[in-house]
N, C-alpha and C positions, 0 to 999 in steps of 0.2 A: 504494500500500500504506500502510495506517495505520501511524504511527510506533510504536504500541503493539502491533503484531502482528509486529514484527521479532524477529530472534534475540536481540538485546540484551535487550529487555524480557521475552521468554519466559524466558531464562536467569536474569535478575534475579528475576523473580517466583518461579520454581521454587526458586532458591537461598534467597531470603529466606523463602519459605514453609517450606522444609525446616528452616532454622535456627530459625524461630519455633516450628514444631511441636516440634522437639527441646527447645527451651527450656521450652515449656509443659508437655511431658510430664515433663521432669526437675524443673521447678519444682513441679508438682503432687505428684509423688512425694515430693520432699524436704520440701515443706511439710507433707504428711500425716504423714511420719515425725517431723519436728521438733515439730509440734503435739502429736502423741501422746506424744512423749518429755517435752516441757515439762509437759504436763498430768499425766503420771504422776509426774514429779519433784515438781511442786507439791502433788499430792495426798499423796504420801508425806511431804513436809516438814510439811504442815499436820496430817496424822494423828499424826506423831511429837510435834509441839508440843502438840496437843490431849491426847494421852495423858499428857504431862508435867504439863500444867496440871491434868488430872483427878487425877493421883496426888497432886500438891501440895495441891489442895483437899481431897481425901479425908483426907490426913494432918492438915491443920489442923482439920477438923471432927470428927476423932476424938480430939482432945486432951481431957484430963479435964474441964475446965470451959470449953467453947467459948463464944465470944461469939456469941450467936444473933441479933445485930442484922442489918440489911440487908447489911452487909459487915463481916467481921472486919477489923481494921486490918492484920493480918499478910497475909491473903489479898488485900486490896485493893492493898497495896504490891507484892506478888508479881506479880499479874496486870497491874498498871499498868506495872511494869518490863518484863515480857514483851511487852506490847502495843507499847510504845515501841521496843523493840529489834528486833522482828520485823515491825512494821507490820501486825500481824494482830490483829483484834478477837476476843476470847474471850467466849463466852456460856456461863454455868454454871447448870445447874438446881439450885436450892437448895430442897429439900423444905420446910424451915421457912418459907421466904419464899413457897412455892407459885408459883414462877416463875423465869424466867431473869434473872440479874443480870449487869451488865457495867459497865466503867468508861468506855465510850464515851458521852460526854454528848450526842452528836448524836442518839441514839436513846432518850434518857431519856424515860420516860413513855409510850412507844409500846408497843402490845401486839404481841408477836411472834407470827407465825403459822407453825406447822410444816407444810410441805407433806406431802401424804398419802404420797408415795413415801418421804420421809425418816422419817416416823412409822412406816411399815410396816417399814422397814429396822431402825430402832432397837428396835422391839418384838421383833423376831426375834433381837436381839443382834448384828446386823451393823453395819458402818461404812458410812455414807452419804457419797458424794462427788458433787457436782453444783452447778448454779447455781440461785439463788433470791434473791428480794428479801426473803424472810422477813416480808413485810408491813411492814417498817420502813425499807427503803432505796428510793431513787428508781429505781436501776438494779439489775439482777440481779448478784449477786456469787458468787464461788466459795466453796462451803461444804463443810467436812468435819465430820461429826458422829460422835463415838465414843459407844457406848451405855453406860448405867450397868451396874455389876456387881452381883452378888447382895449384898444387905444393905449396899449402899453408903450413905454419909452424904450424898453428892451425886448428882445425876442426870447426864444426858448433858451433854457439853461440845461446844460448837460453835466451830470455828475459821473465821472469815470473813475472806477476803482480797479486796481490790479486783481485779476481773478486768483492769483496765487495766494494773496493775503486772505481772500474770502474762503479759499479751500484749505487753508492751513489747519484749522480746527478739525476739519473732516479727515484730512490725512493723518493727523495725530491720533484721531479716534481709530482710524484703520490700523495703525500700528499697535495700539493697545488691544484692539479686538483680535488682531493676528496673534499676539503673544498669548492672550487668554485662550484662544482656540488651540494653539500648540500645547499649552499647559494642560488643558482639558483632555486632549487626545493622548498625551503622555500618561495622565492619571488613568484614563480608560484602558490604555495598553497594560499598565501595571496591574490594575484591578482585574482585567480580563485574564491576564496571564496567571495570576494567583488563583482565580476561581477555576479556570480551565484545568490547571495542573491538579487541583484538588479533586476535580471530577474525573479527569482522564487517568490519573495514577491507579486508583483502585480498579478501574475497568481494564487497564493494561495488566495489572496483577492477576485479575480474573482470567484474562485470555491466556496468560502464561501458565496459570494453574490448570486451566482446562486442557492445554496442550500436554502438561505433565500427566493429567488424568488419562488422556488418550494413549500415553506411553506406559500406562499401568502403575504410575506412582500416585497413590491416593493420600499421601501425607501432606500435600500442599494445602496451605490455608492463607486467607487474606487477613492482614493485620487490621483488627477492629479499633478504630480511633475513637469510638464512642460517639460518632456523629448521629444526630437524631433526625436527619433528613432522608430523602429517598435513597441516596448513596449508602447511608448507614443501614437502611433496611435491606438493600441489595446485598451488602457485605454480609450481614447476618444470615440472610437466606442462602447465600452461596456457601458459607461455612457449614450451615446446617445440611445443605445438599451434599457437601464433601464428606461430612460425618456419616450421612446415610449411605453414600456410595462406598465408603470405607467399610462400614458394617456389612453391606451387601457383598462386597468382595471377600471379606473374611468369611462370611457364611458360605459363599460359593466355594471357597477353598476347603472349608470344613466339610461341605457337602460332598465334594469330589473325593476328599480323603476318606470320609465315612463310607460312601458308596463303593469306593475301591476296596476298602477293607471287607465290607459286607459281601461283595461279589467274589472277592478272592478266596475267602474261607471255604464256601461250599464248592467252588470250582476246583480248588486245590484238592479237597477231599475226594471229589468225584474223579478227577484225573488220576490221583495217586492210587486209589483202590482199583480203578479200571485197568491201569497199567499193571498193577500187581496180579490181577486175574489173568490178563493177557500174557504176561511174562511167566506165569506159573509160580510166582513167588508165594501166592496165597494158595494153600492146599484146596483141592476140589471140595472136600467136606465143609470148608469154611466159606465157600464162594457165596452161598445163599445169604449168610450173615452180612457179608460186605456188600452184596447187591442191595440188601435192604437199606444199608446205610447210604449207598449211592442214590437209591430211590428217594429216601427222606431228604437228602441234601438237594436233590433236583426239585422236589416240591417246595422246599424252603426258598430256593433260588427263584422258582416261579412265583411264590407269594411276594417276594421282594420286588420283582419286576411289576407284578400286578398292583402292589401298593403304590409304587412310584407312578404308575399310569393313573391311578386313582387321584393322587395328589395333583398331578398335572391337569387332570380334567376338572377337579374341584376349583382350582385357581382361575380357570377360564369361564366358570359358570356365572350366569346373571340370575341370582336367586330372587331378585326383586320381582321378576316376571313369573317365577315358578312357585311362589308362595301360595298356600291355600290353607284353609282351616281343617284341622283333623284332631282326633282325640288322642292326646299324648298319653293318658293313663292306659288306654288299650294297647298302644304301641309298646309301652314299658312292660306290660304283662306278657306280650308275645316274646320280647327279648328274654325275660326271666324264664319262660318255658323252654326256649331254645338253648339256654345256658344250663339247664337243669343237670345234664350228665356231667359237664365239667365241674359244676359246683359240688355235686354229691361225690364225684370222684376224688375230690380233695378233702372230703369229710367236713364240708362247711355248712353252716346254717345260714338262713337268710331272714332278716327282719325287714318286712315290707310295710311301708306306709303310703299306699296309693289310694286316693279317694275312689269310692264306688261310682260316684257320678262322673260323667264325662268332663274332662278338662280340655276344652277346645283351645288350641294354640294356632298361631299363624306361622307357617314355614313349610319346608319340604319334608314330607313324612319319612321318606326313605333315608334321607341324610341325617335327620335328627334321631331316627331309630338307630342308625349306625353309630352316632355319638354315644347313645346309652349303651349299646352293645360293647363298644371299645372300652368304655369306662368300667363296665361291670366285668368284662374279661380281664382287664388290667388289675382290678381289685381282687378278683379270684386268684389270679396268677401269683400275686405277691402277698396274699393273706397267709397268716400263720395257720398251720393245719388245725382242724377242729375249732376254728374261730367262727365268728359270725359276721356276715356281710350285711350292710344296711343299704336299702334302696328306697328313697322317699321322693314324694311329689307334693308340693303345696302351692297355694296361690299367695302372692304377695304384691298388693297393689295391682298394677297392670301387667305383671309378669307371673309366669309359672316358674317355680324354682325346683330344680332336680338336684338331689344329693345322693352321692355314692360314697360309702365309707367302708373301710376294712381295718383290721388290726394286724400289724406286722412290724417290720423294722421301721424305726423313725427315720424320716428323710430329713437330712440337714437343711437348715433354712436357706443356705446359699445354693443348694441344689434344686430347690423348688421351682425357681423361674426357668430352669433349663429343661424341665420335664417335657415341655411342649416343643422342644427343638427337634429338627430332623435327625434321626439316627442316634439320639441321645439315650444312652443306657449307662447306669452306674456300674461300677466294677462288680458289685455283688449280684446285681440282677443279670449282668452279662453271663456269668457262669451258671446262674440258676435257670435262665430263660434261653435255652438254645434255639427255640423256634422263633423268638421275637426278632423283628428287624428294626425296631426303634422308630416306627412311623405311626403307630396307633394313636398316641396322644397328639402328635403333630397334625394328623388328619382331624382329630376332634377340634383342635383350636382353629384349623382352617375352615371347617364347616361352620363353626359358630361365628367366626369373623365374617364369613359370607352372609350370615343372618344378622350381622351387626349386634351380636350378643356377646356376653363375657363369661369367662370361666375362671375360677380361683381354686387354688390348691393349698391345703394346710396339713401339717403333720406335727403331732405332739404326743409324747408318751406312748408311742407305738400306734397311734390312731391317725390314719391318713384320710382326709376328706376332700372330695372334688365336688364343686358346686357350680352349676351353670343356670342361666336364665333363658326363657323363651317368651316371646310376646304373646299375650293372650289374644284370642280372636275378638273381633269388634263386639259381637253379641254377648260374649262372656263379660267383657269390660263394662258394657252397659248394665247388665244384671248386677254386677259387683257394685257399681255406683248406686244403683237403686236400693240395694240391700243396706248399703252404708247410710 
C-alpha cells in the first residue's frame, strides 16, 4: 500500500483542505468587506476635503478686488497647507486661467486630461469617484471630483490621492491574515498528525497481529492504553478475539492429541493381536480369546467414530426450528427402563422422583432423552457398587429441573469444569472405564447449549450431582402462573 493512501494522509489532506477552504472563504469575504469599507471611507474623506477647498477658493475669488494672476497668494498658501497636511493633491479649475491649477510641481506644465466618465458625471452635477492617471501621472490614482455650482467663480475641484497610501492598510491586513493562516495550518498539521498517529498505530498493530495469527502465532496482543473511545473498544474486542482464538487453538491441539490417543489404542491392539494370529505366535486354542478382544476393540473404535459424527452433527443443528412440546417425565421413564440391566448388573438401586402428571417441556425429544441417558449411564458407571442412584424431575418457575446423583469417588473441585470437555477422563476413570471415549458429557453440554440451557456439576463427600434445566412449554407456564 502506498504511504500516501493510508488513513494518516487521507485525514491530513481532508483536515488541511477543510481548514484552507475555510480560511479562503473567510479571507475573501473579509477582504471584500474591508476593501469596500476602506474605499468608501477614503472617498468620503476626499469628497469632504474637496468641498472645503472648493468653498475656500470660491470665497477668495469672490473678494472685491481679487488677484487674477495664476494663483492668488492667499489661495496658494491655503491649498499648499492643505496638501501638506492631508497628503492629497488638489486641482482647481480657474475660469480666468482657463485650466486646472495646482501646487504640485511634479505635474507642472503637463496638460491634464479629464476622463469621459468623470466629465459626464461633472456635467450632470454629480460627484465622481474612481481611479485615473489624468494624463499627468505614471500610475492611476484615486480621484474624487466635486462639480462646480451655479454662477461659481471657480470650477470643479479634484482631490487626488496616491492609491498606495489608500491600500497600505489593506496590504498590512493581508500580511497579518497570511501569517495567521500559516499558523492555523501548522496547528492543524500538528493536531492532525497526533490524532492520526493515535488512530493508525493500534490499527497497524492489529494488522501485524492478524498476520502473526495467520502464521499460527496466537500470542500476539494489542497494548491497551485505557482509551474509552471506539479505538479502545476495538482494542479490547481484538484482544478478546485473540484470547478466544488462542483457546480454540489449544482445544484443537488437545482434540487432535486426544483423538490420536483414543484411535491409536484400539488400532494398536487390533493390529498386534491380528499379526500374532497370522504369524502363529498366538496358539490356535487361544485365537478365539484374542479374536474376541479384536472384536471388542473394533466396536469401541466404531463407537468413537460414531460419537464424533454425532458431535459434528449436533454442532450444525438449528434446534430453534426443531423444538416442540413433549412430556419429559415419560421420556425419563423410558430411559430408566432401558438402563435397567446395566443398573441391576452393578447391584445399584434407584431413587426416582418423577411427577405422575405430564411435565411438558419445549425442545427436541430425542436429544434431551439422550442427555438423560448419558447422565444416568455416567452415574451408573462410576457409582460405588450396591449404592443408590437418584433421578429427579421438578418444576421451578418457568423451567423443568432434572437431577442425576450417584455416590462414589469425590471429584476434585478443579476437575469439575473439565468434565464436559472432549475426551476428558480422569486417571482413575480411564483405567476403570475401558469402553468410554470421553465424549458422553461433552455431547450432553453441546445438546443443552443448542437448547440454550445450562448444566452444573457438584461433588462433595462422595456424592456427585448433575443438574440441568429445560424450558417448560407455553401451556404449562400459563397453568403455573394461574396456580400461583
